[in-house]
C-alpha positions as CSV (number, residue, x, y, z in Angstrom):
1,X,164.5,-25.3,269.7
2,X,167.9,-24.9,268.2
3,X,168.5,-28.6,268.7
4,X,165.7,-29.2,266.2
5,X,167.8,-27.6,263.5
6,X,171.4,-28.4,264.3
7,X,172.9,-31.9,264.6
8,X,176.2,-30.9,266.3
9,X,175.9,-29.8,269.9
10,X,179.0,-27.6,269.3
11,X,177.0,-25.5,266.9
12,X,174.2,-25.0,269.3
13,X,176.6,-24.1,272.1
14,X,178.3,-21.6,269.7
15,X,175.0,-19.8,269.0
16,X,174.0,-19.8,272.7
17,X,177.4,-18.5,273.6
18,X,176.8,-15.3,271.6
19,X,176.0,-12.3,273.8
20,X,172.7,-12.1,272.0
21,X,172.2,-15.9,272.1
22,X,168.9,-15.7,274.0
23,X,167.5,-13.2,271.5
24,X,168.6,-15.4,268.6
25,X,166.9,-18.4,270.2
26,X,163.7,-16.4,270.9
27,X,163.7,-15.3,267.2
28,X,164.2,-19.0,266.1
29,X,161.1,-20.0,268.2
30,X,159.2,-17.1,266.6
31,X,160.1,-18.4,263.1
32,X,159.0,-21.9,264.0
33,X,155.6,-20.8,265.3
34,X,154.9,-19.1,262.0
35,X,155.8,-22.0,259.8
36,X,159.2,-21.0,258.5
37,X,161.2,-23.9,257.0
38,X,164.3,-25.3,258.6
39,X,166.5,-24.0,255.8
40,X,165.4,-20.5,256.6
41,X,166.5,-20.9,260.2
42,X,169.9,-22.4,259.1
43,X,170.4,-19.5,256.7
44,X,169.5,-16.7,259.1
45,X,171.1,-17.8,262.4
46,X,174.7,-17.4,261.2
47,X,173.9,-13.9,259.9
48,X,172.5,-12.9,263.3
49,X,175.4,-14.3,265.2
50,X,177.8,-12.4,262.9
51,X,175.7,-9.2,263.4
52,X,175.9,-9.6,267.2
53,X,179.7,-9.9,267.1
54,X,179.9,-6.9,264.8
55,X,177.7,-4.8,267.0
56,X,179.7,-5.7,270.1
57,X,183.0,-4.8,268.4
58,X,181.5,-1.3,267.8
59,X,180.6,-0.8,271.4
60,X,177.1,-2.3,271.7
61,X,176.5,-3.5,275.3
62,X,172.8,-4.1,275.4
63,X,170.1,-5.3,273.1
64,X,168.6,-1.9,272.8
65,X,171.9,-0.7,271.2
66,X,171.7,-3.1,268.3
67,X,169.5,-1.0,265.9
68,X,172.2,1.7,265.6
69,X,174.6,-0.9,264.0
70,X,172.4,-2.4,261.3
71,X,173.3,-0.1,258.4
72,X,177.1,-0.4,259.1
73,X,176.8,-4.2,259.3
74,X,175.0,-4.5,256.0
75,X,177.4,-2.1,254.3
76,X,180.5,-4.0,255.5
77,X,179.2,-7.4,254.5
78,X,178.2,-6.1,251.0
79,X,181.6,-4.5,250.5
80,X,183.3,-7.8,251.4
81,X,181.5,-9.5,248.6
82,X,182.2,-7.0,245.8
83,X,184.1,-8.4,242.8
84,X,184.1,-8.3,239.0
85,X,181.2,-10.7,238.9
86,X,179.0,-8.6,241.2
87,X,176.6,-6.2,239.6
88,X,174.5,-3.6,241.3
89,X,171.4,-5.8,241.4
90,X,173.3,-8.7,243.1
91,X,174.6,-6.3,245.8
92,X,171.2,-4.9,246.3
93,X,169.8,-8.4,246.7
94,X,172.6,-9.3,249.1
95,X,171.9,-6.2,251.2
96,X,168.2,-7.3,251.4
97,X,169.1,-10.8,252.4
98,X,171.3,-9.4,255.3
99,X,169.0,-6.6,256.4
100,X,165.8,-8.7,256.4
101,X,166.7,-11.3,259.1
102,X,168.5,-8.7,261.3
103,X,165.6,-6.2,261.3
104,X,163.0,-9.0,261.7
105,X,164.8,-10.3,264.8
106,X,165.0,-6.8,266.2
107,X,161.3,-6.3,265.7
108,X,160.8,-9.5,267.9
109,X,163.3,-8.7,270.7
110,X,163.5,-4.8,270.7
111,X,160.2,-3.1,271.8
112,X,159.1,-0.4,269.4
113,X,161.6,-1.2,266.6
114,X,160.1,-0.6,263.2
115,X,162.9,-1.2,260.7
116,X,163.3,0.2,257.2
117,X,160.6,-1.8,255.5
118,X,157.2,-0.6,254.3
119,X,155.5,1.4,257.0
120,X,151.8,1.6,257.5
121,X,150.4,4.7,255.9
122,X,148.4,7.0,258.2
123,X,145.1,8.6,257.4
124,X,145.4,11.5,255.0
125,X,144.7,15.0,256.5
126,X,144.8,13.4,260.0
127,X,146.4,16.6,261.4
128,X,143.7,19.0,260.1
129,X,140.6,16.8,260.0
130,X,141.3,14.0,262.5
131,X,137.6,13.0,262.8
132,X,136.8,12.5,259.1
133,X,137.3,8.7,258.8
134,X,135.4,8.2,262.1
135,X,132.6,10.2,260.6
136,X,132.6,7.9,257.5
137,X,132.1,4.9,259.8
138,X,129.9,6.2,262.5
139,X,127.6,8.6,260.6
140,X,127.7,7.4,257.0
141,X,128.0,3.7,258.0
142,X,130.7,2.8,255.4
143,X,132.4,-0.5,255.4
144,X,136.2,-0.8,256.0
145,X,136.8,-1.6,252.3
146,X,135.0,1.6,251.2
147,X,136.8,3.7,253.9
148,X,140.1,2.3,252.3
149,X,139.0,3.7,249.0
150,X,138.4,7.1,250.5
151,X,142.0,6.9,252.0
152,X,143.4,6.0,248.6
153,X,141.8,8.9,246.8
154,X,142.5,11.5,249.6
155,X,146.2,10.5,249.7
156,X,146.4,11.4,246.1
157,X,144.7,14.7,246.8
158,X,147.0,15.4,249.8
159,X,150.1,14.7,247.7
160,X,148.7,17.0,245.0
161,X,148.3,19.9,247.4
162,X,151.8,19.3,248.7
163,X,153.2,19.5,245.1
164,X,151.1,22.7,244.5
165,X,152.4,24.4,247.6
166,X,149.0,24.6,249.3
167,X,149.5,24.8,253.1
168,X,145.9,24.7,254.4
169,X,142.4,23.8,253.3
170,X,141.4,27.4,253.5
171,X,143.5,28.1,250.4
172,X,141.4,25.7,248.2
173,X,139.6,27.2,245.2
174,X,137.5,25.8,242.3
175,X,140.4,26.1,239.9
176,X,142.7,24.1,242.1
177,X,140.1,21.3,242.5
178,X,139.4,21.2,238.8
179,X,143.2,20.9,238.1
180,X,143.4,17.9,240.5
181,X,140.5,16.1,238.7
182,X,142.1,16.9,235.3
183,X,145.4,15.5,236.5
184,X,143.7,12.3,237.6
185,X,142.2,12.0,234.1
186,X,145.5,12.7,232.4
187,X,147.1,9.8,234.3
188,X,145.0,7.4,232.3
189,X,142.7,6.3,235.1
190,X,139.3,4.8,234.1
191,X,136.5,7.3,234.0
192,X,134.8,5.4,236.9
193,X,138.0,5.8,239.0
194,X,138.1,9.6,238.2
195,X,134.4,9.8,239.1
196,X,135.0,8.0,242.4
197,X,137.9,10.3,243.2
198,X,135.7,13.3,242.6
199,X,132.9,11.8,244.7
200,X,135.3,11.3,247.6
201,X,136.5,14.8,247.3
202,X,133.0,16.2,247.5
203,X,132.2,14.3,250.7
204,X,135.5,15.5,252.2
205,X,134.9,19.1,251.3
206,X,131.4,19.0,252.8
207,X,132.8,17.7,256.0
208,X,135.6,20.3,256.0
209,X,133.0,23.0,255.6
210,X,130.9,21.5,258.5
211,X,134.0,21.7,260.7
212,X,134.7,25.3,259.7
213,X,137.9,24.7,257.7
214,X,136.4,25.7,254.4
215,X,134.1,28.7,254.2
216,X,132.5,28.3,250.7
217,X,130.6,25.3,249.5
218,X,133.4,24.0,247.2
219,X,131.8,20.5,246.9
220,X,129.4,21.8,244.3
221,X,132.3,23.0,242.1
222,X,133.9,19.6,241.8
223,X,132.9,18.1,238.4
224,X,133.4,14.6,237.3
225,X,133.4,12.8,233.9
226,X,130.1,11.5,232.7
227,X,129.9,7.7,233.1
228,X,127.0,6.1,231.3
229,X,125.3,3.0,232.7
230,X,125.6,-0.1,230.6
231,X,128.3,1.4,228.5
232,X,130.8,-1.4,229.0
233,X,131.0,-5.0,227.9
234,X,131.2,-7.6,230.7
235,X,134.6,-9.1,231.2
236,X,133.4,-12.6,231.0
237,X,135.1,-15.5,229.1
238,X,133.5,-18.5,227.6
239,X,132.9,-21.6,229.7
240,X,135.4,-23.5,227.5
241,X,138.0,-20.9,228.4
242,X,137.1,-21.3,232.1
243,X,137.9,-25.0,231.7
244,X,141.3,-24.1,230.2
245,X,142.0,-21.9,233.2
246,X,141.2,-24.7,235.6
247,X,143.2,-27.2,233.6
248,X,146.2,-24.9,233.9
249,X,146.5,-25.6,237.6
250,X,149.0,-28.3,238.7
251,X,146.9,-30.0,241.4
252,X,149.7,-32.2,242.6
253,X,151.1,-29.5,244.8
254,X,149.6,-27.9,248.0
255,X,149.6,-24.6,246.2
256,X,147.8,-26.1,243.2
257,X,145.2,-27.8,245.4
258,X,144.5,-24.4,247.1
259,X,144.4,-22.4,243.9
260,X,142.1,-25.0,242.2
261,X,139.6,-24.8,245.0
262,X,139.6,-21.0,245.0
263,X,139.2,-20.8,241.2
264,X,136.2,-23.2,241.4
265,X,134.5,-21.1,244.0
266,X,135.0,-18.0,241.8
267,X,133.7,-19.7,238.6
268,X,130.9,-21.8,240.1
269,X,129.3,-19.3,242.5
270,X,130.6,-16.0,241.2
271,X,132.1,-15.1,244.5
272,X,134.1,-12.0,245.0
273,X,137.8,-12.3,245.9
274,X,137.2,-11.0,249.4
275,X,134.4,-13.5,249.9
276,X,136.6,-16.4,249.0
277,X,139.4,-15.1,251.3
278,X,136.9,-14.7,254.1
279,X,135.6,-18.3,254.0
280,X,135.9,-20.2,257.2
281,X,135.6,-23.9,258.1
282,X,132.3,-23.0,259.9
283,X,130.8,-21.7,256.6
284,X,130.8,-25.2,255.1
285,X,128.1,-27.5,256.3
286,X,129.3,-30.9,255.1
287,X,126.3,-32.8,256.6
288,X,123.7,-30.8,254.7
289,X,126.0,-30.0,251.8
290,X,125.6,-26.3,252.1
291,X,128.1,-23.4,251.6
292,X,127.4,-20.1,253.5
293,X,128.7,-16.8,252.3
294,X,128.1,-14.3,255.2
295,X,128.3,-10.5,255.1
296,X,128.4,-10.0,251.3
297,X,128.9,-6.6,249.8
298,X,125.1,-5.9,249.7
299,X,124.9,-6.5,253.5
300,X,123.2,-9.9,253.3
301,X,124.2,-13.5,253.5
302,X,123.8,-16.3,251.0
303,X,123.7,-20.1,251.3
304,X,124.4,-22.3,248.3
305,X,124.1,-26.0,247.7
306,X,127.7,-27.3,247.9
307,X,128.7,-28.6,244.5
308,X,130.3,-32.0,244.5
309,X,133.2,-30.8,242.4
310,X,133.8,-27.8,244.7
311,X,133.4,-29.9,247.8
312,X,135.9,-32.5,246.6
313,X,138.5,-29.8,245.7
314,X,138.1,-28.2,249.2
315,X,138.5,-31.6,250.9
316,X,141.6,-32.3,248.8
317,X,143.1,-29.0,249.9
318,X,142.1,-29.5,253.6
319,X,143.6,-32.9,253.7
320,X,146.7,-32.5,251.6
321,X,147.5,-28.8,251.3
322,X,146.3,-26.7,254.1
323,X,148.8,-25.9,256.9
324,X,148.0,-27.5,260.3
325,X,146.9,-24.3,262.1
326,X,144.2,-23.4,264.6
327,X,142.8,-20.5,262.6
328,X,139.3,-21.2,261.1
329,X,140.0,-19.6,257.7
330,X,139.9,-22.1,254.8
331,X,142.7,-20.8,252.6
332,X,146.2,-20.0,253.7
333,X,149.5,-18.7,252.3
334,X,151.8,-21.6,251.2
335,X,155.0,-19.9,252.4
336,X,155.9,-18.4,255.8
337,X,154.7,-16.5,257.6
338,X,151.6,-18.8,257.5
339,X,148.5,-16.7,257.6
340,X,145.2,-16.5,255.7
341,X,145.2,-15.3,252.1
342,X,143.8,-11.9,251.4
343,X,141.5,-10.7,248.6
344,X,144.4,-9.4,246.6
345,X,146.0,-12.8,246.6
346,X,142.8,-14.5,245.3
347,X,142.6,-12.0,242.5
348,X,146.3,-12.4,241.6
349,X,145.8,-16.1,241.6
350,X,143.0,-15.8,239.0
351,X,145.1,-13.4,236.9
352,X,148.1,-15.8,237.0
353,X,146.1,-18.8,235.7
354,X,144.3,-16.7,233.1
355,X,147.8,-15.8,231.7
356,X,149.1,-19.3,232.0
357,X,146.1,-20.6,230.0
358,X,146.6,-18.0,227.3
359,X,143.2,-16.4,227.9
360,X,143.4,-12.7,227.2
361,X,140.9,-10.4,228.8
362,X,141.0,-6.7,229.9
363,X,141.9,-6.3,233.6
364,X,142.3,-10.1,234.3
365,X,141.5,-11.2,237.8
366,X,138.9,-12.8,240.1
367,X,136.1,-10.7,238.6
368,X,136.7,-12.3,235.2
369,X,135.5,-15.6,236.6
370,X,132.7,-13.9,238.5
371,X,131.5,-12.2,235.3
372,X,131.7,-15.6,233.6
373,X,129.5,-17.2,236.2
374,X,126.9,-14.4,235.9
375,X,127.0,-14.5,232.1
376,X,126.4,-18.3,232.2
377,X,123.3,-17.9,234.3
378,X,121.9,-15.1,232.1
379,X,122.5,-17.2,229.0
380,X,120.7,-20.1,230.7
381,X,117.6,-17.9,230.9
382,X,117.5,-17.1,234.6
383,X,115.8,-13.8,235.6
384,X,118.0,-10.8,236.5
385,X,116.5,-10.9,240.0
386,X,117.5,-14.5,240.5
387,X,121.0,-14.0,239.1
388,X,121.5,-10.9,241.2
389,X,120.5,-12.7,244.4
390,X,122.8,-15.6,243.5
391,X,125.9,-13.4,243.1
392,X,125.0,-10.9,245.8
393,X,124.2,-7.8,243.8
394,X,122.6,-5.0,245.7
395,X,120.0,-4.3,243.0
396,X,119.0,-5.6,239.6
397,X,120.6,-2.6,237.9
398,X,124.0,-4.2,238.7
399,X,123.0,-7.3,236.8
400,X,121.5,-5.5,233.7
401,X,124.9,-5.1,232.0
402,X,125.0,-8.9,231.5
403,X,121.6,-9.0,229.8
404,X,122.4,-6.4,227.1
405,X,125.0,-8.4,225.3
406,X,124.8,-11.9,223.9
407,X,128.5,-12.6,224.4
408,X,128.8,-15.9,222.4
409,X,126.8,-14.6,219.3
410,X,128.9,-11.4,219.4
411,X,132.1,-13.5,219.3
412,X,130.8,-15.4,216.3
413,X,130.0,-12.1,214.5
414,X,133.5,-10.8,215.3
415,X,135.1,-14.0,214.0
416,X,133.0,-14.1,210.8
417,X,132.5,-11.8,207.9
418,X,129.2,-10.3,209.2
419,X,127.0,-11.4,206.3
420,X,124.6,-13.2,208.7
421,X,123.9,-9.9,210.4
422,X,123.3,-8.0,207.2
423,X,121.1,-10.7,205.8
């Protein structure tokens, strides 16, 4: 594989002549399998060769000895590049460029090596209530995304107990729980987020009491802020603004082709970000011009007529933008490592083009285009039941918020002097 990147045989021989040459070549193969560019390999191999020689000079004799020399290698190389033109930020970036390839190679060739990067967070309270999250799945039937929200809120609660010096759940009291909810509100979280945090805490406390770790029924003492239904205004934008967002995409590049297709799916069908990310090639029936969206949030599946515009955008991406991979997912990252995009990437994509188009909206993201799709159907006179079924709402109550506000007339009132309303 090294011959694919280096023209001179002497260079290949030099790399293979290193005492960690086999490990470097195995890492090179690993990079190629994941779609890394040739320039990445050309940049990283010299760093790895130098790291191998540095580690050997410090007594490393086996591959398993390499992790102990990473910090010293990075520190030495950074110190060699210090100078009057080097600021702290540039040194930090240099350290990152050195540490990244070395630790990534060690993850490939040294079993069990983790590195200094971001580690996966464990379940909160796993040491005292190890069965809680299994209970959420097996007994309450919660989906992985919902379980993730429970983990998020309980990590905050676990950290709060640590700051408060609480060593066990048996020390919990109503005042402590109220102080936690008050702290969440003081941090500027939305009332709905504080309510969700309180609801998570109630479920957790009921389970803790069932397991005997909490004697009193503390769940009843957890209060949350009142959140009124239909109190908010939909985050939709006008269809003209949707057009501006789509026009902001440079469709000449593979990234632009991908982003344009994802934005069209959001705006045309009102899909959620995770539904766009989960689309597979098997969900598109080209013969019958149908688009299937399986396992929606409400637990059902939906099949749409495949819009000609959406179909053309997807075909353009599949032919000229999608990496040549065996995975059946439709949308992929444009940079290595090549893997399917996630829901967060879809939402960030929408937020990016909303900003590029100059469209200002609270909490920009994929739901902005989803709200716009729903609002367009409501304005066209479709029933709430039909609209709810189209976008995958669990009940008509989720769709009611779009019927209570005539968005376009409201914009006209806001832009005018209000005399038409008074008349």
